[in-house]
All heavy atoms as TSV, in Angstrom:
chain	resi	resn	atom	element	x	y	z
A	1	MET	N	N	-130.145	-65.616	-10.620
A	1	MET	CA	C	-130.569	-64.316	-11.265
A	1	MET	C	C	-130.396	-64.459	-12.752
A	1	MET	O	O	-129.270	-64.733	-13.158
A	1	MET	CB	C	-129.740	-63.211	-10.694
A	1	MET	CG	C	-129.918	-63.018	-9.281
A	1	MET	SD	S	-131.221	-61.909	-8.930
A	1	MET	CE	C	-130.624	-60.879	-7.797
A	2	VAL	N	N	-131.425	-64.415	-13.509
A	2	VAL	CA	C	-131.310	-64.544	-14.954
A	2	VAL	C	C	-131.718	-63.212	-15.616
A	2	VAL	O	O	-131.631	-63.132	-16.796
A	2	VAL	CB	C	-132.132	-65.719	-15.483
A	2	VAL	CG1	C	-131.580	-67.036	-14.854
A	2	VAL	CG2	C	-133.578	-65.461	-15.219
A	3	GLY	N	N	-132.111	-62.295	-14.850
A	3	GLY	CA	C	-132.564	-61.006	-15.412
A	3	GLY	C	C	-131.539	-60.424	-16.352
A	3	GLY	O	O	-130.401	-60.101	-15.877
A	4	GLY	N	N	-131.941	-60.134	-17.526
A	4	GLY	CA	C	-130.961	-59.572	-18.492
A	4	GLY	C	C	-129.948	-60.444	-19.134
A	4	GLY	O	O	-129.129	-60.021	-19.988
A	5	ARG	N	N	-129.991	-61.709	-18.745
A	5	ARG	CA	C	-128.952	-62.638	-19.250
A	5	ARG	C	C	-129.472	-63.287	-20.527
A	5	ARG	O	O	-130.785	-63.587	-20.611
A	5	ARG	CB	C	-128.709	-63.810	-18.247
A	5	ARG	CG	C	-128.203	-63.389	-16.974
A	5	ARG	CD	C	-126.835	-62.680	-16.949
A	5	ARG	NE	N	-125.639	-63.586	-17.262
A	5	ARG	CZ	C	-124.918	-64.197	-16.350
A	5	ARG	NH1	N	-125.131	-64.103	-15.023
A	5	ARG	NH2	N	-123.899	-64.938	-16.717
A	6	ARG	N	N	-128.659	-63.584	-21.563
A	6	ARG	CA	C	-129.027	-64.188	-22.817
A	6	ARG	C	C	-128.859	-65.758	-22.471
A	6	ARG	O	O	-127.780	-66.176	-21.997
A	6	ARG	CB	C	-128.157	-63.747	-23.911
A	6	ARG	CG	C	-128.529	-64.353	-25.261
A	6	ARG	CD	C	-127.764	-63.557	-26.311
A	6	ARG	NE	N	-128.228	-64.016	-27.651
A	6	ARG	CZ	C	-127.619	-64.967	-28.312
A	6	ARG	NH1	N	-126.597	-65.555	-27.795
A	6	ARG	NH2	N	-128.194	-65.243	-29.548
A	7	MET	N	N	-129.926	-66.479	-22.721
A	7	MET	CA	C	-130.002	-67.979	-22.276
A	7	MET	C	C	-130.786	-68.772	-23.426
A	7	MET	O	O	-131.538	-68.241	-24.119
A	7	MET	CB	C	-130.610	-68.098	-21.073
A	7	MET	CG	C	-130.011	-67.295	-19.897
A	7	MET	SD	S	-130.866	-67.669	-18.403
A	7	MET	CE	C	-130.296	-69.227	-17.835
A	8	THR	N	N	-130.511	-70.046	-23.361
A	8	THR	CA	C	-131.283	-71.030	-24.036
A	8	THR	C	C	-131.685	-72.115	-23.041
A	8	THR	O	O	-131.190	-72.138	-21.940
A	8	THR	CB	C	-130.592	-71.548	-25.261
A	8	THR	OG1	O	-131.612	-72.317	-26.083
A	8	THR	CG2	C	-129.549	-72.525	-24.889
A	9	SER	N	N	-132.647	-72.984	-23.473
A	9	SER	CA	C	-133.137	-74.016	-22.552
A	9	SER	C	C	-133.976	-75.017	-23.393
A	9	SER	O	O	-134.335	-74.687	-24.451
A	9	SER	CB	C	-133.822	-73.491	-21.407
A	9	SER	OG	O	-135.139	-72.957	-21.804
A	10	VAL	N	N	-134.472	-76.002	-22.643
A	10	VAL	CA	C	-135.485	-76.789	-23.336
A	10	VAL	C	C	-136.790	-75.918	-23.447
A	10	VAL	O	O	-136.991	-74.956	-22.552
A	10	VAL	CB	C	-135.857	-78.058	-22.455
A	10	VAL	CG1	C	-134.734	-78.998	-22.429
A	10	VAL	CG2	C	-136.264	-77.739	-21.106
A	11	PRO	N	N	-137.651	-76.090	-24.504
A	11	PRO	CA	C	-138.765	-75.263	-24.665
A	11	PRO	C	C	-139.661	-75.229	-23.462
A	11	PRO	O	O	-140.360	-74.224	-23.268
A	11	PRO	CB	C	-139.435	-75.834	-25.888
A	11	PRO	CG	C	-138.396	-76.450	-26.665
A	11	PRO	CD	C	-137.401	-76.995	-25.633
A	12	ALA	N	N	-139.722	-76.287	-22.574
A	12	ALA	CA	C	-140.713	-76.393	-21.549
A	12	ALA	C	C	-140.494	-75.293	-20.566
A	12	ALA	O	O	-141.507	-74.902	-19.747
A	12	ALA	CB	C	-140.541	-77.775	-20.959
A	13	ILE	N	N	-139.238	-74.667	-20.429
A	13	ILE	CA	C	-139.027	-73.755	-19.321
A	13	ILE	C	C	-138.797	-72.350	-19.928
A	13	ILE	O	O	-138.459	-71.410	-19.220
A	13	ILE	CB	C	-137.944	-74.156	-18.304
A	13	ILE	CG1	C	-136.614	-74.189	-19.018
A	13	ILE	CG2	C	-138.309	-75.419	-17.603
A	13	ILE	CD1	C	-135.502	-74.322	-18.091
A	14	ARG	N	N	-138.948	-72.253	-21.223
A	14	ARG	CA	C	-138.828	-70.977	-21.919
A	14	ARG	C	C	-139.572	-69.820	-21.243
A	14	ARG	O	O	-139.014	-68.776	-20.797
A	14	ARG	CB	C	-139.193	-70.955	-23.340
A	14	ARG	CG	C	-139.119	-69.697	-24.034
A	14	ARG	CD	C	-139.611	-69.682	-25.460
A	14	ARG	NE	N	-139.509	-68.363	-25.999
A	14	ARG	CZ	C	-140.116	-67.951	-27.105
A	14	ARG	NH1	N	-140.762	-68.813	-27.837
A	14	ARG	NH2	N	-140.005	-66.805	-27.569
A	15	VAL	N	N	-140.921	-70.006	-21.035
A	15	VAL	CA	C	-141.766	-68.987	-20.492
A	15	VAL	C	C	-141.282	-68.633	-18.994
A	15	VAL	O	O	-141.211	-67.394	-18.639
A	15	VAL	CB	C	-143.213	-69.497	-20.446
A	15	VAL	CG1	C	-143.981	-68.502	-19.636
A	15	VAL	CG2	C	-143.663	-69.546	-21.824
A	16	ASP	N	N	-140.781	-69.580	-18.293
A	16	ASP	CA	C	-140.325	-69.310	-16.968
A	16	ASP	C	C	-139.083	-68.433	-16.957
A	16	ASP	O	O	-138.842	-67.490	-16.242
A	16	ASP	CB	C	-140.017	-70.543	-16.203
A	16	ASP	CG	C	-141.214	-71.489	-15.901
A	16	ASP	OD1	O	-142.291	-70.852	-15.724
A	16	ASP	OD2	O	-141.057	-72.700	-15.924
A	17	LEU	N	N	-138.160	-68.737	-17.850
A	17	LEU	CA	C	-136.871	-67.896	-18.009
A	17	LEU	C	C	-137.237	-66.494	-18.552
A	17	LEU	O	O	-136.734	-65.516	-17.985
A	17	LEU	CB	C	-135.968	-68.565	-18.984
A	17	LEU	CG	C	-135.331	-69.770	-18.384
A	17	LEU	CD1	C	-134.529	-70.526	-19.425
A	17	LEU	CD2	C	-134.433	-69.519	-17.150
A	18	VAL	N	N	-138.163	-66.414	-19.514
A	18	VAL	CA	C	-138.567	-65.108	-19.973
A	18	VAL	C	C	-139.231	-64.253	-18.843
A	18	VAL	O	O	-138.939	-63.107	-18.676
A	18	VAL	CB	C	-139.468	-65.221	-21.195
A	18	VAL	CG1	C	-140.082	-63.831	-21.651
A	18	VAL	CG2	C	-138.602	-65.840	-22.364
A	19	ASN	N	N	-140.102	-64.925	-18.105
A	19	ASN	CA	C	-140.771	-64.220	-17.017
A	19	ASN	C	C	-139.813	-63.770	-15.958
A	19	ASN	O	O	-140.044	-62.919	-15.244
A	19	ASN	CB	C	-141.974	-65.113	-16.436
A	19	ASN	CG	C	-143.095	-65.239	-17.343
A	19	ASN	OD1	O	-143.292	-64.437	-18.238
A	19	ASN	ND2	N	-143.833	-66.258	-17.124
A	20	ALA	N	N	-138.729	-64.542	-15.846
A	20	ALA	CA	C	-137.640	-64.152	-14.800
A	20	ALA	C	C	-136.780	-63.086	-15.369
A	20	ALA	O	O	-135.860	-62.654	-14.625
A	20	ALA	CB	C	-136.970	-65.326	-14.367
A	21	GLY	N	N	-136.971	-62.699	-16.706
A	21	GLY	CA	C	-136.155	-61.663	-17.208
A	21	GLY	C	C	-134.979	-61.934	-18.220
A	21	GLY	O	O	-134.324	-61.071	-18.662
A	22	ALA	N	N	-134.977	-63.273	-18.509
A	22	ALA	CA	C	-133.968	-63.602	-19.340
A	22	ALA	C	C	-134.281	-63.281	-20.849
A	22	ALA	O	O	-135.463	-63.260	-21.192
A	22	ALA	CB	C	-133.758	-65.204	-19.330
A	23	ASP	N	N	-133.206	-63.142	-21.669
A	23	ASP	CA	C	-133.424	-62.973	-23.095
A	23	ASP	C	C	-133.201	-64.387	-23.700
A	23	ASP	O	O	-132.070	-64.849	-23.882
A	23	ASP	CB	C	-132.389	-61.977	-23.586
A	23	ASP	CG	C	-132.357	-61.829	-25.138
A	23	ASP	OD1	O	-133.369	-62.208	-25.746
A	23	ASP	OD2	O	-131.304	-61.509	-25.688
A	24	TRP	N	N	-134.260	-65.095	-23.877
A	24	TRP	CA	C	-134.293	-66.484	-24.336
A	24	TRP	C	C	-134.068	-66.619	-25.848
A	24	TRP	O	O	-134.808	-65.906	-26.580
A	24	TRP	CB	C	-135.491	-67.214	-23.889
A	24	TRP	CG	C	-135.462	-68.702	-24.087
A	24	TRP	CD1	C	-135.095	-69.560	-23.142
A	24	TRP	CD2	C	-135.828	-69.452	-25.174
A	24	TRP	NE1	N	-135.200	-70.786	-23.590
A	24	TRP	CE2	C	-135.674	-70.811	-24.941
A	24	TRP	CE3	C	-136.336	-69.073	-26.420
A	24	TRP	CZ2	C	-135.931	-71.867	-25.823
A	24	TRP	CZ3	C	-136.619	-70.139	-27.347
A	24	TRP	CH2	C	-136.419	-71.433	-27.063
A	25	VAL	N	N	-133.217	-67.464	-26.270
A	25	VAL	CA	C	-133.048	-67.709	-27.719
A	25	VAL	C	C	-132.994	-69.219	-27.991
A	25	VAL	O	O	-132.610	-69.970	-27.007
A	25	VAL	CB	C	-131.763	-67.125	-28.242
A	25	VAL	CG1	C	-131.839	-65.586	-28.234
A	25	VAL	CG2	C	-130.540	-67.481	-27.504
A	26	ASP	N	N	-133.404	-69.693	-29.145
A	26	ASP	CA	C	-133.388	-71.116	-29.450
A	26	ASP	C	C	-132.074	-71.406	-30.257
A	26	ASP	O	O	-132.091	-71.370	-31.503
A	26	ASP	CB	C	-134.663	-71.431	-30.278
A	26	ASP	CG	C	-134.736	-72.941	-30.586
A	26	ASP	OD1	O	-134.035	-73.684	-29.893
A	26	ASP	OD2	O	-135.461	-73.255	-31.553
A	27	GLU	N	N	-131.021	-71.620	-29.464
A	27	GLU	CA	C	-129.725	-71.920	-30.155
A	27	GLU	C	C	-129.126	-73.101	-29.384
A	27	GLU	O	O	-129.370	-73.413	-28.201
A	27	GLU	CB	C	-128.790	-70.659	-30.022
A	27	GLU	CG	C	-129.318	-69.563	-30.868
A	27	GLU	CD	C	-128.391	-68.327	-30.642
A	27	GLU	OE1	O	-127.259	-68.429	-30.112
A	27	GLU	OE2	O	-128.801	-67.248	-31.054
A	28	GLU	N	N	-128.181	-73.778	-30.013
A	28	GLU	CA	C	-127.566	-75.040	-29.531
A	28	GLU	C	C	-126.828	-74.717	-28.198
A	28	GLU	O	O	-126.998	-75.427	-27.232
A	28	GLU	CB	C	-126.530	-75.529	-30.622
A	28	GLU	CG	C	-125.827	-76.751	-30.249
A	28	GLU	CD	C	-124.955	-77.192	-31.319
A	28	GLU	OE1	O	-124.074	-76.460	-31.736
A	28	GLU	OE2	O	-125.045	-78.383	-31.698
A	29	VAL	N	N	-126.101	-73.657	-28.114
A	29	VAL	CA	C	-125.404	-73.330	-26.883
A	29	VAL	C	C	-125.197	-71.794	-26.883
A	29	VAL	O	O	-125.112	-71.109	-27.870
A	29	VAL	CB	C	-124.027	-73.946	-26.849
A	29	VAL	CG1	C	-123.098	-73.488	-27.863
A	29	VAL	CG2	C	-123.410	-73.739	-25.497
A	30	VAL	N	N	-125.387	-71.170	-25.686
A	30	VAL	CA	C	-125.372	-69.741	-25.453
A	30	VAL	C	C	-124.471	-69.439	-24.310
A	30	VAL	O	O	-124.627	-70.146	-23.299
A	30	VAL	CB	C	-126.792	-69.163	-25.290
A	30	VAL	CG1	C	-126.807	-67.746	-24.995
A	30	VAL	CG2	C	-127.714	-69.376	-26.430
A	31	VAL	N	N	-123.657	-68.382	-24.525
A	31	VAL	CA	C	-122.723	-68.033	-23.467
A	31	VAL	C	C	-123.031	-66.578	-23.171
A	31	VAL	O	O	-123.064	-65.657	-24.023
A	31	VAL	CB	C	-121.232	-68.129	-23.785
A	31	VAL	CG1	C	-120.302	-67.739	-22.751
A	31	VAL	CG2	C	-120.972	-69.535	-24.229
A	32	ASP	N	N	-123.220	-66.218	-21.920
A	32	ASP	CA	C	-123.380	-64.888	-21.464
A	32	ASP	C	C	-122.558	-64.620	-20.196
A	32	ASP	O	O	-122.925	-65.076	-19.112
A	32	ASP	CB	C	-124.871	-64.595	-21.099
A	32	ASP	CG	C	-125.141	-63.131	-20.672
A	32	ASP	OD1	O	-124.293	-62.525	-20.135
A	32	ASP	OD2	O	-126.263	-62.680	-21.000
A	33	ALA	N	N	-121.342	-64.001	-20.426
A	33	ALA	CA	C	-120.458	-63.689	-19.282
A	33	ALA	C	C	-120.116	-64.899	-18.518
A	33	ALA	O	O	-120.182	-64.903	-17.264
A	33	ALA	CB	C	-120.999	-62.548	-18.490
A	34	GLY	N	N	-119.768	-65.967	-19.185
A	34	GLY	CA	C	-119.362	-67.201	-18.479
A	34	GLY	C	C	-120.441	-68.134	-18.134
A	34	GLY	O	O	-120.225	-69.291	-17.781
A	35	LEU	N	N	-121.681	-67.729	-18.189
A	35	LEU	CA	C	-122.863	-68.603	-18.010
A	35	LEU	C	C	-123.164	-69.406	-19.367
A	35	LEU	O	O	-123.503	-68.787	-20.344
A	35	LEU	CB	C	-124.094	-67.929	-17.543
A	35	LEU	CG	C	-125.346	-68.711	-17.410
A	35	LEU	CD1	C	-125.162	-69.713	-16.337
A	35	LEU	CD2	C	-126.518	-67.783	-17.137
A	36	VAL	N	N	-122.983	-70.706	-19.352
A	36	VAL	CA	C	-123.229	-71.495	-20.450
A	36	VAL	C	C	-124.408	-72.295	-20.375
A	36	VAL	O	O	-124.692	-72.876	-19.470
A	36	VAL	CB	C	-122.021	-72.443	-20.750
A	36	VAL	CG1	C	-122.255	-73.265	-21.998
A	36	VAL	CG2	C	-120.681	-71.745	-20.719
A	37	THR	N	N	-125.343	-72.143	-21.335
A	37	THR	CA	C	-126.662	-72.875	-21.385
A	37	THR	C	C	-126.872	-73.580	-22.652
A	37	THR	O	O	-126.280	-73.189	-23.709
A	37	THR	CB	C	-127.816	-71.899	-21.055
A	37	THR	OG1	O	-127.895	-70.882	-22.025
A	37	THR	CG2	C	-127.847	-71.303	-19.705
A	38	SER	N	N	-127.539	-74.698	-22.640
A	38	SER	CA	C	-127.926	-75.338	-23.909
A	38	SER	C	C	-129.280	-75.968	-23.815
A	38	SER	O	O	-129.925	-75.788	-22.632
A	38	SER	CB	C	-126.903	-76.470	-24.221
A	38	SER	OG	O	-126.939	-77.427	-23.209
A	39	ARG	N	N	-129.816	-76.615	-24.809
A	39	ARG	CA	C	-131.169	-77.095	-24.924
A	39	ARG	C	C	-131.431	-78.515	-24.442
A	39	ARG	O	O	-132.276	-78.752	-23.514
A	39	ARG	CB	C	-131.718	-76.870	-26.273
A	39	ARG	CG	C	-131.678	-75.490	-26.765
A	39	ARG	CD	C	-132.040	-75.401	-28.218
A	39	ARG	NE	N	-131.019	-76.202	-28.890
A	39	ARG	CZ	C	-130.990	-76.185	-30.331
A	39	ARG	NH1	N	-131.803	-75.453	-31.009
A	39	ARG	NH2	N	-130.155	-77.025	-30.832
A	40	THR	N	N	-130.761	-79.363	-25.028
A	40	THR	CA	C	-131.028	-80.834	-24.867
A	40	THR	C	C	-129.824	-81.671	-24.890
A	40	THR	O	O	-128.760	-81.192	-25.203
A	40	THR	CB	C	-131.974	-81.425	-25.971
A	40	THR	OG1	O	-131.348	-81.426	-27.246
A	40	THR	CG2	C	-133.294	-80.590	-26.108
A	41	PRO	N	N	-129.892	-83.021	-24.558
A	41	PRO	CA	C	-128.701	-83.836	-24.579
A	41	PRO	C	C	-128.164	-83.892	-25.955
A	41	PRO	O	O	-126.826	-84.072	-26.097
A	41	PRO	CB	C	-129.232	-85.283	-24.145
A	41	PRO	CG	C	-130.382	-84.884	-23.205
A	41	PRO	CD	C	-131.046	-83.635	-23.878
A	42	ARG	N	N	-128.835	-83.592	-26.998
A	42	ARG	CA	C	-128.191	-83.560	-28.348
A	42	ARG	C	C	-127.145	-82.494	-28.490
A	42	ARG	O	O	-126.347	-82.525	-29.294
A	42	ARG	CB	C	-129.292	-83.519	-29.511
A	42	ARG	CG	C	-130.034	-84.723	-29.755
A	42	ARG	CD	C	-131.094	-84.427	-30.900
A	42	ARG	NE	N	-132.106	-83.621	-30.123
A	42	ARG	CZ	C	-133.135	-82.943	-30.827
A	42	ARG	NH1	N	-133.185	-82.995	-32.089
A	42	ARG	NH2	N	-134.093	-82.354	-30.121
A	43	ASP	N	N	-127.332	-81.435	-27.632
A	43	ASP	CA	C	-126.441	-80.310	-27.659
A	43	ASP	C	C	-125.204	-80.497	-26.856
A	43	ASP	O	O	-124.309	-79.545	-26.776
A	43	ASP	CB	C	-127.060	-78.972	-27.233
A	43	ASP	CG	C	-128.274	-78.628	-28.049
A	43	ASP	OD1	O	-128.292	-79.025	-29.316
A	43	ASP	OD2	O	-129.295	-78.008	-27.566
A	44	LEU	N	N	-125.082	-81.611	-26.176
A	44	LEU	CA	C	-123.933	-81.886	-25.199
A	44	LEU	C	C	-122.453	-81.757	-25.844
A	44	LEU	O	O	-121.716	-81.158	-25.281
A	44	LEU	CB	C	-124.071	-83.182	-24.587
A	44	LEU	CG	C	-124.957	-83.251	-23.305
A	44	LEU	CD1	C	-125.119	-84.670	-22.814
A	44	LEU	CD2	C	-124.433	-82.334	-22.224
A	45	PRO	N	N	-122.318	-82.211	-27.062
A	45	PRO	CA	C	-120.968	-81.862	-27.562
A	45	PRO	C	C	-120.663	-80.466	-27.763
A	45	PRO	O	O	-119.554	-80.083	-27.283
A	45	PRO	CB	C	-121.035	-82.590	-29.025
A	45	PRO	CG	C	-121.967	-83.694	-28.899
A	45	PRO	CD	C	-123.132	-83.143	-27.876
A	46	ALA	N	N	-121.492	-79.609	-28.205
A	46	ALA	CA	C	-121.168	-78.185	-28.284
A	46	ALA	C	C	-121.203	-77.546	-26.953
A	46	ALA	O	O	-120.289	-76.640	-26.655
A	46	ALA	CB	C	-122.448	-77.554	-29.105
A	47	PHE	N	N	-122.053	-77.997	-25.926
A	47	PHE	CA	C	-121.985	-77.479	-24.506
A	47	PHE	C	C	-120.701	-77.771	-23.967
A	47	PHE	O	O	-120.009	-76.949	-23.459
A	47	PHE	CB	C	-123.163	-78.139	-23.863
A	47	PHE	CG	C	-123.130	-77.703	-22.409
A	47	PHE	CD1	C	-123.712	-76.567	-22.016
A	47	PHE	CD2	C	-122.685	-78.535	-21.448
A	47	PHE	CE1	C	-123.722	-76.082	-20.655
A	47	PHE	CE2	C	-122.644	-78.251	-20.035
A	47	PHE	CZ	C	-123.203	-77.012	-19.694
A	48	ASN	N	N	-120.208	-78.978	-24.057
A	48	ASN	CA	C	-119.010	-79.514	-23.463
A	48	ASN	C	C	-117.707	-78.623	-24.022
A	48	ASN	O	O	-116.861	-78.263	-23.279
A	48	ASN	CB	C	-118.721	-80.952	-23.589
A	48	ASN	CG	C	-119.641	-81.777	-22.874
A	48	ASN	OD1	O	-120.234	-81.288	-21.787
A	48	ASN	ND2	N	-119.858	-83.009	-23.174
A	49	LYS	N	N	-117.778	-78.501	-25.329
A	49	LYS	CA	C	-116.700	-77.678	-25.968
A	49	LYS	C	C	-116.665	-76.301	-25.427
A	49	LYS	O	O	-115.525	-75.800	-25.129
A	49	LYS	CB	C	-116.867	-77.684	-27.515
A	49	LYS	CG	C	-115.925	-76.983	-28.304
A	49	LYS	CD	C	-116.049	-77.010	-29.756
A	49	LYS	CE	C	-114.968	-76.160	-30.392
A	49	LYS	NZ	N	-115.264	-76.034	-31.864
A	50	LYS	N	N	-117.858	-75.647	-25.291
A	50	LYS	CA	C	-117.897	-74.320	-24.882
A	50	LYS	C	C	-117.503	-74.210	-23.400
A	50	LYS	O	O	-116.873	-73.230	-23.025
A	50	LYS	CB	C	-119.327	-73.793	-25.103
A	50	LYS	CG	C	-119.410	-72.283	-24.792
A	50	LYS	CD	C	-118.557	-71.417	-25.621
A	50	LYS	CE	C	-118.784	-71.402	-27.082
A	50	LYS	NZ	N	-117.866	-70.454	-27.859
A	51	MET	N	N	-117.912	-75.165	-22.599
A	51	MET	CA	C	-117.555	-75.206	-21.203
A	51	MET	C	C	-115.934	-75.176	-21.055
A	51	MET	O	O	-115.425	-74.484	-20.201
A	51	MET	CB	C	-118.103	-76.411	-20.408
A	51	MET	CG	C	-119.605	-76.260	-20.142
A	51	MET	SD	S	-119.922	-74.983	-19.051
A	51	MET	CE	C	-119.074	-75.446	-17.603
A	52	VAL	N	N	-115.336	-76.029	-21.799
A	52	VAL	CA	C	-113.819	-76.101	-21.733
A	52	VAL	C	C	-113.245	-74.652	-22.190
A	52	VAL	O	O	-112.453	-74.260	-21.540
A	52	VAL	CB	C	-113.229	-77.212	-22.667
A	52	VAL	CG1	C	-111.787	-77.109	-22.858
A	52	VAL	CG2	C	-113.757	-78.625	-22.204
A	53	GLU	N	N	-113.781	-74.124	-23.207
A	53	GLU	CA	C	-113.324	-72.782	-23.613
A	53	GLU	C	C	-113.565	-71.796	-22.494
A	53	GLU	O	O	-112.560	-70.954	-22.158
A	53	GLU	CB	C	-114.064	-72.286	-24.750
A	53	GLU	CG	C	-113.785	-73.011	-26.121
A	53	GLU	CD	C	-114.623	-72.625	-27.244
A	53	GLU	OE1	O	-115.226	-71.455	-27.178
A	53	GLU	OE2	O	-114.734	-73.320	-28.257
A	54	GLU	N	N	-114.703	-71.780	-21.806
A	54	GLU	CA	C	-114.916	-70.857	-20.731
A	54	GLU	C	C	-113.988	-71.004	-19.559
A	54	GLU	O	O	-113.614	-70.098	-18.969
A	54	GLU	CB	C	-116.490	-70.950	-20.296
A	54	GLU	CG	C	-117.325	-70.407	-21.398
A	54	GLU	CD	C	-117.084	-68.883	-21.674
A	54	GLU	OE1	O	-117.093	-68.084	-20.810
A	54	GLU	OE2	O	-116.942	-68.570	-22.884
A	55	ILE	N	N	-113.745	-72.270	-19.183
A	55	ILE	CA	C	-112.979	-72.627	-18.099
A	55	ILE	C	C	-111.439	-72.195	-18.451
A	55	ILE	O	O	-110.815	-71.510	-17.486
A	55	ILE	CB	C	-112.948	-74.115	-17.736
A	55	ILE	CG1	C	-114.363	-74.480	-17.142
A	55	ILE	CG2	C	-111.837	-74.522	-16.849
A	55	ILE	CD1	C	-114.628	-75.891	-17.106
A	56	MET	N	N	-111.036	-72.333	-19.604
A	56	MET	CA	C	-109.737	-71.913	-19.964
A	56	MET	C	C	-109.550	-70.405	-19.918
A	56	MET	O	O	-108.482	-69.872	-19.710
A	56	MET	CB	C	-109.392	-72.451	-21.402
A	56	MET	CG	C	-109.306	-74.005	-21.512
A	56	MET	SD	S	-107.972	-74.634	-20.596
A	56	MET	CE	C	-106.568	-73.986	-21.616
A	57	GLU	N	N	-110.686	-69.698	-20.186
A	57	GLU	CA	C	-110.642	-68.184	-20.225
A	57	GLU	C	C	-110.408	-67.659	-18.757
A	57	GLU	O	O	-109.931	-66.501	-18.560
A	57	GLU	CB	C	-111.911	-67.563	-20.731
A	57	GLU	CG	C	-112.014	-67.666	-22.290
A	57	GLU	CD	C	-113.268	-67.151	-22.896
A	57	GLU	OE1	O	-113.960	-66.417	-22.083
A	57	GLU	OE2	O	-113.547	-67.350	-24.067
A	58	GLY	N	N	-111.012	-68.360	-17.855
A	58	GLY	CA	C	-110.898	-67.973	-16.453
A	58	GLY	C	C	-111.999	-66.982	-16.100
A	58	GLY	O	O	-113.041	-66.846	-16.859
A	59	VAL	N	N	-111.885	-66.175	-14.994
A	59	VAL	CA	C	-112.876	-65.285	-14.502
A	59	VAL	C	C	-113.059	-64.106	-15.441
A	59	VAL	O	O	-112.063	-63.520	-15.953
A	59	VAL	CB	C	-112.591	-64.793	-13.140
A	59	VAL	CG1	C	-113.552	-63.794	-12.638
A	59	VAL	CG2	C	-112.406	-65.910	-12.119
A	60	HIS	N	N	-114.337	-63.841	-15.795
A	60	HIS	CA	C	-114.760	-62.743	-16.696
A	60	HIS	C	C	-114.603	-61.399	-15.877
A	60	HIS	O	O	-115.008	-61.440	-14.614
A	60	HIS	CB	C	-116.101	-62.908	-17.333
A	60	HIS	CG	C	-116.153	-63.973	-18.396
A	60	HIS	ND1	N	-115.878	-65.269	-18.109
A	60	HIS	CD2	C	-116.201	-63.804	-19.716
A	60	HIS	CE1	C	-116.012	-65.951	-19.225
A	60	HIS	NE2	N	-116.111	-65.124	-20.202
A	61	ALA	N	N	-114.342	-60.358	-16.519
A	61	ALA	CA	C	-114.278	-59.012	-15.826
A	61	ALA	C	C	-115.657	-58.709	-15.235
A	61	ALA	O	O	-116.687	-58.897	-15.853
A	61	ALA	CB	C	-113.942	-57.928	-16.812
A	62	GLY	N	N	-115.629	-58.269	-14.055
A	62	GLY	CA	C	-116.794	-57.975	-13.261
A	62	GLY	C	C	-117.559	-59.038	-12.638
A	62	GLY	O	O	-118.596	-58.834	-12.008
A	63	TYR	N	N	-117.111	-60.299	-12.719
A	63	TYR	CA	C	-117.759	-61.371	-12.133
A	63	TYR	C	C	-116.744	-62.280	-11.299
A	63	TYR	O	O	-115.617	-62.285	-11.620
A	63	TYR	CB	C	-118.328	-62.406	-13.322
A	63	TYR	CG	C	-119.478	-61.731	-14.046
A	63	TYR	CD1	C	-119.208	-60.999	-15.137
A	63	TYR	CD2	C	-120.747	-61.942	-13.591
A	63	TYR	CE1	C	-120.237	-60.374	-15.854
A	63	TYR	CE2	C	-121.781	-61.337	-14.310
A	63	TYR	CZ	C	-121.560	-60.609	-15.391
A	63	TYR	OH	O	-122.541	-60.013	-16.122
A	64	ARG	N	N	-117.299	-62.755	-10.189
A	64	ARG	CA	C	-116.424	-63.600	-9.242
A	64	ARG	C	C	-117.101	-64.802	-8.983
A	64	ARG	O	O	-118.197	-64.886	-8.790
A	64	ARG	CB	C	-116.047	-62.806	-8.079
A	64	ARG	CG	C	-115.102	-61.632	-8.494
A	64	ARG	CD	C	-114.574	-60.978	-7.278
A	64	ARG	NE	N	-113.188	-61.055	-7.466
A	64	ARG	CZ	C	-112.367	-61.597	-6.613
A	64	ARG	NH1	N	-112.692	-61.903	-5.437
A	64	ARG	NH2	N	-110.989	-61.561	-6.885
């Protein structure tokens, strides 16, 4: 379910995500209530850093 979620991705699936209700942005890494998305392998260092931060934070309020 991506409806209402802020996300990024490779440009090739942007339209699919928007059609599914996502708020798509062209950024290196995007976090929405623990969901971490990025665009391409070039973004892996930022993605990995953010994943570690999110794991350290634990479960977000309202999500399980």
